C-alpha positions in Angstrom: 62.3 9.5 26.3 62.0 7.7 29.2 65.5 8.3 30.0 64.7 11.8 29.6 62.4 12.0 32.4 64.5 10.0 34.5 67.4 12.0 34.3 65.6 15.3 34.6 64.2 13.5 37.9 67.3 12.9 39.2 68.9 16.1 38.3 66.0 18.5 39.6 65.0 16.2 42.7 64.8 19.2 45.7 66.6 18.5 48.9 65.1 19.7 52.3 66.6 21.4 55.2 66.0 20.5 58.6 63.3 23.2 58.6 61.8 21.3 55.4 62.7 24.4 53.5 63.5 23.4 49.8 67.0 24.1 48.3 68.5 23.3 45.1 72.0 22.6 44.5 73.2 24.1 41.2 75.6 21.9 39.7 77.9 21.7 36.9 75.7 18.7 35.8 72.6 20.4 36.2 73.7 23.3 34.3 75.4 21.2 31.4 71.8 19.5 31.2 70.3 22.6 30.6 72.4 24.1 28.4 71.5 21.0 26.3 68.0 21.4 27.2 68.4 24.9 25.4 70.9 23.5 22.6 73.2 26.1 23.9 77.4 25.2 24.2 79.0 26.1 27.2 82.9 25.7 28.0 83.9 24.7 31.5 84.5 28.2 32.3 81.0 29.6 31.1 79.8 26.6 32.9 81.3 27.3 36.4 79.9 31.2 35.6 76.1 29.9 34.8 76.6 27.9 38.1 77.5 30.6 40.0 74.6 32.9 38.5 71.8 30.3 38.7 72.9 29.6 41.9 72.6 33.2 42.9 68.8 33.3 41.6 68.1 29.9 43.2 69.3 31.8 47.0 67.8 34.8 46.2 64.6 33.0 45.9 65.2 31.4 49.0 64.5 34.5 50.6 61.2 33.7 50.0 61.2 30.7 52.3 62.1 32.8 55.1 58.3 34.9 55.3 56.1 33.7 58.0 53.0 32.5 55.4 51.0 30.3 58.2 48.1 32.8 58.4 48.0 34.0 54.7 45.5 32.2 52.5 46.9 30.9 48.9 45.8 32.9 46.1 45.3 31.9 42.2 45.6 35.8 41.4 46.2 38.9 42.6 43.1 40.5 41.9 39.7 39.3 43.3 38.2 39.1 40.0 35.7 36.4 38.9 35.4 34.8 35.6 32.5 36.9 33.6 30.7 34.5 31.6 27.7 34.9 29.2 24.5 32.0 29.5 25.0 29.8 26.2 22.2 30.5 24.3 21.8 29.8 21.0 20.6 32.3 18.5 19.6 33.0 15.0 22.3 32.0 12.4 22.5 32.7 8.3 21.0 30.3 5.9 23.4 27.7 5.0 22.0 27.8 1.4 22.8 31.0 1.1 26.2 31.2 2.4 27.1 28.3 0.2 25.6 29.9 -3.0 28.6 32.2 -3.0 31.4 29.7 -2.8 32.8 28.7 -6.2 32.4 24.8 -5.0 30.7 23.2 -2.3 28.5 20.2 -1.3 25.2 20.1 0.0 26.9 20.9 3.9 30.2 23.0 3.2 32.6 24.8 1.1 35.4 22.9 -1.1 38.6 23.8 -0.9 41.9 22.8 -2.4 43.2 19.6 -1.1 46.8 20.9 1.2 47.9 17.6 3.1 48.5 14.4 1.0 
């Protein structure tokens, strides 16, 4: 398992340009690794095509690095919403004895069901 993480780290370690922008070089080795993780088989020509396609995706996403975001506050969500939580209040529940009385088999506190796992 350790070799999996070491291998992943070696293949996915980012490179940085002079400006500090992130870029990722898509190598045939990386394409083969992703194909292995995806459980797909690629021949040599498919690996080259996939390398070009993945490279185009990464290059396209690199456009975001050209945007000036210095004065833009980071967002956790696109909408300014807050989590709506209710107070945790105890409320009366059903009577345990009444509920258990309907069960074909029960103990003093719970339903008895057939064992599903040995």
